C-alpha positions as semicolon CSV with decimal commas, in nm:
position;residue;x (nm);y (nm);z (nm)
1;M;-1,684;0,479;-4,641
2;V;-1,410;0,389;-4,860
3;N;-1,488;0,239;-5,202
4;Q;-1,190;0,140;-5,362
5;R;-1,048;-0,063;-5,658
6;A;-0,702;-0,222;-5,670
7;D;-0,524;-0,483;-5,863
8;V;-0,464;-0,683;-5,534
9;V;-0,618;-0,707;-5,184
10;V;-0,375;-0,842;-4,923
11;A;-0,552;-0,970;-4,618
12;G;-0,313;-0,922;-4,325
13;A;-0,048;-0,689;-4,220
14;G;0,180;-0,922;-4,053
15;I;0,521;-0,987;-4,206
16;I;0,402;-1,219;-4,486
17;G;0,135;-0,967;-4,579
18;A;0,379;-0,682;-4,565
19;S;0,634;-0,860;-4,769
20;C;0,368;-0,942;-5,044
21;A;0,246;-0,594;-5,040
22;Y;0,613;-0,451;-5,101
23;R;0,678;-0,706;-5,367
24;L;0,342;-0,654;-5,555
25;A;0,388;-0,287;-5,547
26;E;0,744;-0,317;-5,674
27;R;0,610;-0,508;-5,981
28;G;0,388;-0,195;-6,049
29;L;0,041;-0,325;-5,927
30;S;-0,192;-0,124;-5,701
31;V;-0,228;-0,292;-5,370
32;A;-0,466;-0,242;-5,072
33;V;-0,375;-0,419;-4,752
34;L;-0,659;-0,490;-4,507
35;E;-0,574;-0,553;-4,145
36;A;-0,825;-0,650;-3,882
37;S;-0,646;-0,502;-3,592
38;S;-0,523;-0,138;-3,526
39;T;-0,175;-0,195;-3,610
40;F;0,072;-0,418;-3,805
41;A;0,250;-0,721;-3,670
42;S;0,003;-0,766;-3,390
43;G;-0,062;-1,152;-3,454
44;S;0,193;-1,419;-3,475
45;T;0,465;-1,184;-3,627
46;G;0,476;-0,979;-3,299
47;K;0,455;-1,278;-3,077
48;S;0,725;-1,489;-3,252
49;A;1,040;-1,594;-3,091
50;A;1,223;-1,457;-3,384
51;G;1,432;-1,738;-3,493
52;V;1,576;-1,788;-3,847
53;R;1,717;-2,118;-3,969
54;V;1,783;-2,332;-4,270
55;Q;1,771;-2,675;-4,078
56;F;1,448;-2,827;-4,218
57;S;1,366;-3,153;-4,355
58;E;1,187;-3,051;-4,669
59;P;1,415;-2,895;-4,922
60;L;1,165;-2,606;-5,020
61;N;1,164;-2,487;-4,657
62;V;1,524;-2,498;-4,658
63;M;1,534;-2,272;-4,951
64;L;1,247;-2,039;-4,861
65;S;1,435;-1,964;-4,534
66;W;1,791;-1,929;-4,686
67;Q;1,685;-1,690;-4,960
68;S;1,501;-1,497;-4,686
69;I;1,786;-1,494;-4,445
70;Q;2,026;-1,363;-4,720
71;E;1,784;-1,086;-4,776
72;Y;1,760;-0,989;-4,394
73;Q;2,148;-1,005;-4,374
74;E;2,149;-0,693;-4,603
75;M;1,858;-0,524;-4,446
76;P;1,955;-0,300;-4,117
77;A;1,600;-0,295;-3,990
78;A;1,596;-0,673;-3,965
79;G;1,843;-0,679;-3,669
80;Y;1,999;-1,002;-3,798
81;R;2,228;-1,181;-3,544
82;P;2,376;-1,501;-3,647
83;I;2,379;-1,674;-3,305
84;G;2,306;-2,010;-3,449
85;Y;2,077;-2,310;-3,407
86;L;2,206;-2,607;-3,247
87;F;1,986;-2,943;-3,282
88;L;2,070;-3,199;-3,019
89;V;1,963;-3,530;-3,173
90;P;1,858;-3,853;-3,018
91;L;1,964;-4,194;-3,127
92;D;1,640;-4,291;-3,274
93;Q;1,605;-3,985;-3,496
94;W;1,980;-3,962;-3,594
95;E;1,959;-4,124;-3,931
96;A;1,676;-3,930;-4,060
97;H;1,826;-3,596;-3,926
98;Y;2,168;-3,656;-4,062
99;Q;2,024;-3,736;-4,419
100;S;1,851;-3,391;-4,385
101;A;2,176;-3,245;-4,312
102;V;2,328;-3,389;-4,610
103;M;2,053;-3,265;-4,828
104;Q;2,076;-2,910;-4,670
105;K;2,465;-2,911;-4,771
106;E;2,370;-3,043;-5,136
107;L;2,151;-2,730;-5,152
108;G;2,448;-2,513;-5,059
109;V;2,323;-2,386;-4,716
110;P;2,563;-2,356;-4,417
111;V;2,505;-2,642;-4,181
112;E;2,762;-2,860;-3,965
113;V;2,726;-3,210;-3,823
114;L;2,895;-3,217;-3,467
115;G;2,991;-3,480;-3,226
116;L;2,845;-3,444;-2,870
117;E;3,178;-3,326;-2,718
118;A;3,194;-3,040;-2,996
119;A;2,830;-2,952;-2,928
120;R;2,902;-2,941;-2,554
121;R;3,172;-2,666;-2,622
122;I;2,898;-2,455;-2,753
123;I;2,661;-2,511;-2,461
124;S;2,671;-2,737;-2,158
125;F;2,410;-3,025;-2,158
126;S;2,360;-3,377;-2,047
127;P;2,438;-3,617;-2,331
128;H;2,219;-3,904;-2,211
129;G;2,022;-4,050;-2,523
130;L;2,190;-3,830;-2,765
131;A;2,368;-3,944;-3,092
132;G;2,497;-3,613;-3,223
133;A;2,416;-3,263;-3,306
134;T;2,389;-3,024;-3,623
135;F;2,465;-2,657;-3,619
136;G;2,376;-2,366;-3,852
137;P;2,626;-2,102;-3,840
138;A;2,412;-1,867;-4,044
139;D;2,094;-1,946;-3,839
140;G;2,000;-1,684;-3,564
141;V;1,751;-1,424;-3,476
142;V;1,607;-1,118;-3,633
143;D;1,353;-0,820;-3,553
144;P;1,025;-0,939;-3,682
145;H;0,857;-0,600;-3,615
146;G;1,146;-0,412;-3,775
147;I;1,116;-0,611;-4,073
148;T;0,757;-0,568;-4,119
149;Q;0,779;-0,183;-4,058
150;E;1,051;-0,192;-4,328
151;Y;0,838;-0,371;-4,581
152;I;0,554;-0,149;-4,503
153;R;0,755;0,169;-4,566
154;R;0,881;0,026;-4,900
155;A;0,541;-0,082;-5,012
156;R;0,370;0,255;-4,925
157;A;0,673;0,443;-5,107
158;R;0,543;0,242;-5,407
159;G;0,186;0,339;-5,367
160;A;0,044;0,053;-5,171
161;E;-0,220;0,148;-4,917
162;F;-0,263;0,000;-4,551
163;H;-0,608;0,011;-4,406
164;F;-0,625;-0,090;-4,031
165;D;-0,944;-0,181;-3,826
166;A;-1,058;-0,349;-4,156
167;P;-1,129;-0,708;-4,125
168;L;-1,245;-0,867;-4,434
169;I;-1,598;-0,968;-4,356
170;Q;-1,699;-1,113;-4,662
171;A;-1,570;-1,179;-5,017
172;S;-1,733;-1,307;-5,339
173;R;-1,619;-1,310;-5,694
174;S;-1,815;-1,208;-6,002
175;G;-1,747;-1,025;-6,323
176;G;-1,380;-1,111;-6,301
177;L;-1,337;-0,930;-5,974
178;W;-1,351;-1,019;-5,609
179;R;-1,568;-0,795;-5,412
180;V;-1,467;-0,747;-5,047
181;D;-1,677;-0,616;-4,764
182;T;-1,524;-0,447;-4,454
183;P;-1,624;-0,215;-4,190
184;L;-1,459;0,067;-4,389
185;G;-1,651;0,001;-4,697
186;K;-1,617;-0,214;-5,016
187;F;-1,311;-0,302;-5,204
188;E;-1,279;-0,465;-5,549
189;A;-0,964;-0,642;-5,680
190;G;-0,864;-0,906;-5,925
191;F;-0,666;-1,093;-5,656
192;I;-0,684;-1,162;-5,293
193;V;-0,377;-1,275;-5,106
194;N;-0,463;-1,475;-4,798
195;A;-0,185;-1,373;-4,558
196;A;-0,412;-1,385;-4,242
197;G;-0,185;-1,582;-4,040
198;A;-0,362;-1,791;-3,779
199;W;-0,702;-1,653;-3,903
200;A;-0,643;-1,766;-4,262
201;G;-0,876;-2,058;-4,258
202;Q;-1,150;-1,840;-4,113
203;L;-1,071;-1,557;-4,377
204;A;-1,104;-1,830;-4,656
205;L;-1,444;-1,943;-4,536
206;R;-1,562;-1,574;-4,556
207;A;-1,457;-1,610;-4,917
208;G;-1,658;-1,933;-4,960
209;L;-1,336;-2,136;-4,966
210;S;-1,183;-2,403;-4,744
211;V;-0,814;-2,373;-4,641
212;P;-0,689;-2,614;-4,385
213;V;-0,510;-2,358;-4,136
214;R;-0,573;-2,383;-3,778
215;P;-0,438;-2,163;-3,485
216;S;-0,232;-2,346;-3,214
217;R;-0,110;-2,164;-2,906
218;R;0,245;-2,158;-2,816
219;M;0,404;-2,026;-2,497
220;V;0,756;-1,834;-2,466
221;F;0,908;-1,834;-2,111
222;S;1,184;-1,600;-1,987
223;T;1,414;-1,613;-1,721
224;A;1,525;-1,326;-1,507
225;P;1,851;-1,167;-1,580
226;L;2,143;-1,404;-1,564
227;K;2,429;-1,356;-1,313
228;T;2,680;-1,449;-1,572
229;L;2,620;-1,352;-1,945
230;H;2,632;-1,598;-2,217
231;T;2,537;-1,609;-2,590
232;Y;2,379;-1,935;-2,644
233;P;2,243;-2,029;-2,998
234;L;1,880;-2,146;-3,016
235;T;1,916;-2,509;-2,894
236;I;1,664;-2,762;-2,941
237;D;1,654;-3,123;-2,767
238;L;1,467;-3,310;-3,020
239;S;1,410;-3,583;-2,767
240;T;1,147;-3,367;-2,607
241;G;1,122;-3,058;-2,822
242;F;1,245;-2,827;-2,554
243;Y;1,439;-2,526;-2,664
244;L;1,636;-2,217;-2,521
245;R;1,837;-1,934;-2,662
246;S;1,996;-1,612;-2,514
247;E;1,810;-1,283;-2,545
248;G;2,018;-1,006;-2,381
249;E;2,071;-1,082;-2,004
250;R;1,793;-1,344;-2,013
251;L;1,711;-1,678;-2,166
252;L;1,395;-1,751;-2,368
253;L;1,272;-2,117;-2,349
254;G;0,969;-2,326;-2,435
255;M;0,837;-2,659;-2,563
256;S;0,527;-2,722;-2,779
257;N;0,248;-2,909;-2,587
258;P;0,145;-3,221;-2,808
259;N;-0,192;-3,227;-2,643
260;E;-0,258;-2,856;-2,684
261;K;-0,608;-2,821;-2,877
262;E;-0,618;-2,635;-3,181
263;G;-0,834;-2,323;-3,175
264;F;-0,803;-1,959;-3,045
265;V;-0,716;-2,056;-2,660
266;E;-0,583;-1,749;-2,497
267;G;-0,337;-1,697;-2,227
268;I;-0,043;-1,873;-2,068
269;D;-0,087;-2,227;-1,951
270;W;0,121;-2,212;-1,641
271;S;0,070;-2,556;-1,559
272;W;0,253;-2,636;-1,906
273;M;0,540;-2,443;-1,776
274;E;0,627;-2,711;-1,512
275;T;0,644;-2,979;-1,778
276;C;0,854;-2,768;-1,980
277;L;1,091;-2,688;-1,709
278;E;1,123;-3,064;-1,623
279;A;1,237;-3,140;-1,970
280;G;1,475;-2,860;-1,976
281;L;1,648;-2,949;-1,661
282;S;1,694;-3,298;-1,774
283;R;1,890;-3,188;-2,054
284;F;2,031;-2,850;-1,902
285;P;2,074;-2,919;-1,537
286;W;2,236;-2,581;-1,489
287;L;1,883;-2,424;-1,557
288;S;1,821;-2,499;-1,188
289;E;2,037;-2,192;-1,101
290;T;1,802;-1,962;-1,292
291;A;1,471;-1,794;-1,204
292;L;1,168;-1,754;-1,428
293;D;1,036;-1,398;-1,486
294;A;0,645;-1,453;-1,542
295;K;0,599;-1,095;-1,641
296;A;0,855;-1,116;-1,926
297;S;0,687;-1,443;-2,071
298;W;0,417;-1,439;-2,355
299;W;0,192;-1,649;-2,563
300;G;0,074;-1,641;-2,935
301;Y;-0,030;-1,874;-3,207
302;Y;0,125;-2,076;-3,475
303;E;-0,077;-2,117;-3,792
304;V;-0,092;-2,494;-3,847
305;T;-0,141;-2,706;-4,144
306;P;-0,190;-3,087;-4,150
307;D;0,185;-3,127;-4,264
308;H;0,334;-2,837;-4,103
309;N;0,426;-2,684;-4,437
310;P;0,282;-2,334;-4,570
311;I;0,008;-2,330;-4,846
312;L;0,154;-2,116;-5,125
313;G;0,010;-1,999;-5,477
314;L;-0,327;-1,988;-5,655
315;M;-0,623;-2,160;-5,498
316;P;-0,766;-2,431;-5,743
317;G;-1,123;-2,428;-5,834
318;T;-1,161;-2,041;-5,830
319;Q;-0,984;-1,748;-5,981
320;G;-0,772;-1,496;-5,819
321;F;-0,740;-1,613;-5,477
322;V;-0,378;-1,658;-5,360
323;N;-0,261;-1,836;-5,026
324;A;0,045;-1,718;-4,827
325;C;-0,021;-1,889;-4,521
326;G;-0,006;-2,182;-4,287
327;F;0,370;-2,142;-4,202
328;S;0,346;-2,345;-3,875
329;G;0,588;-2,123;-3,702
330;H;0,821;-2,052;-4,007
331;G;0,655;-1,731;-4,138
332;V;0,913;-1,484;-4,002
333;Q;1,204;-1,679;-4,142
334;Q;1,051;-1,735;-4,475
335;A;0,860;-1,400;-4,546
336;A;1,119;-1,228;-4,754
337;M;1,121;-1,503;-5,018
338;V;0,741;-1,558;-5,008
339;G;0,676;-1,201;-5,095
340;K;0,881;-1,246;-5,422
341;L;0,721;-1,575;-5,506
342;I;0,368;-1,449;-5,451
343;A;0,441;-1,136;-5,679
344;E;0,564;-1,383;-5,955
345;E;0,272;-1,589;-5,914
346;I;0,036;-1,296;-5,966
347;V;0,227;-1,091;-6,212
348;D;0,398;-1,378;-6,433
349;G;0,122;-1,629;-6,378
350;R;0,323;-1,862;-6,190
351;A;0,607;-1,845;-5,908
352;H;0,945;-1,939;-6,076
353;T;1,238;-1,847;-5,888
354;L;1,169;-2,153;-5,673
355;D;0,910;-2,434;-5,741
356;I;0,642;-2,411;-5,494
357;D;0,441;-2,696;-5,629
358;P;0,511;-2,910;-5,306
359;F;0,350;-2,629;-5,107
360;R;0,051;-2,575;-5,317
361;Y;-0,293;-2,651;-5,197
362;Q;-0,323;-2,946;-5,448
363;R;-0,094;-3,157;-5,226
364;F;-0,404;-3,205;-4,976
365;E;-0,563;-3,411;-5,276
366;R;-0,286;-3,650;-5,277
367;E;-0,208;-3,898;-4,994
368;P;0,021;-3,859;-4,827
369;S;0,186;-3,529;-4,856
370;A;0,533;-3,485;-4,724
371;K;0,552;-3,366;-4,355
372;E;0,810;-3,113;-4,216
373;R;0,973;-3,294;-3,929
374;N;1,190;-3,030;-3,788
375;I;0,906;-2,824;-3,604
376;V;0,996;-2,656;-3,283
């Protein structure tokens, strides 16, 4: 039975937890990572559609992603491919979406506003009901598993220890320390980082706290190999939420179900596939020439907050409990920068490279908090 003391216990060995562990160890802290499953990246990280983008409506989301993308560009293990993101915008959403693009440009990130004909030269689609499009040339896809593995390697090289099959059963604070019970034994640390993804709300409850993160199932469908190869950007029809992108010889596609009940619902909802394909065929009629490969399709969880923004930083009302969770589908694309900010929050007393105040827990004590609109 392990009885270990560390400066920080990180709960979760997905891409967020691994990034935090690396940056904390880099700052000289002793780190113990507790992962409930038998391996790393087994939750939302491993089930991600792997997209990275800067096209958000909230400025902090833009910068979290842009700073992370720039790190992935320099990391061979990230497998970064800038295939782009193309948003197809309906008339009733155009003004708000255009203003977001203006904001993104003011922040210095690469984004282009396109007319429909220019967008149709990138990918063929039916233009009915659309006003225009935006394109992120530095947006694209990465290898979430490879990134996580690289952060773990870097963290271990700096002394961090990873414990698998070690769920946090209960945590309580006394004498200036968190005391954490796991099946492997007890851990003590001055800080806990809640990087438990879709399970972050449950983990907080085990520490006697309430963090509004809930799981919501998402499905990713795959076509069979195409007869003619194309490299399509991750293209989103904002009128329905349907998206597709190239993945080798195939297309990945999907659409969030607005009536999906939050909770740990498992498996693929094949009845939703029909609704998804109907939406896709309406915008991309050529999809009728493709075939679906059920065996290559999969499901996983978004970790959802009420405003679709992450919860970052020290938890008010207690000491030493730090949230890095609730990314609502954006964890892979923001993990690099989040690790740096959480290390600053713990070591320096406050995150400072970016101002994370808009995403602190305290925003839920105000009404209303700004809601991220560009959710896929």
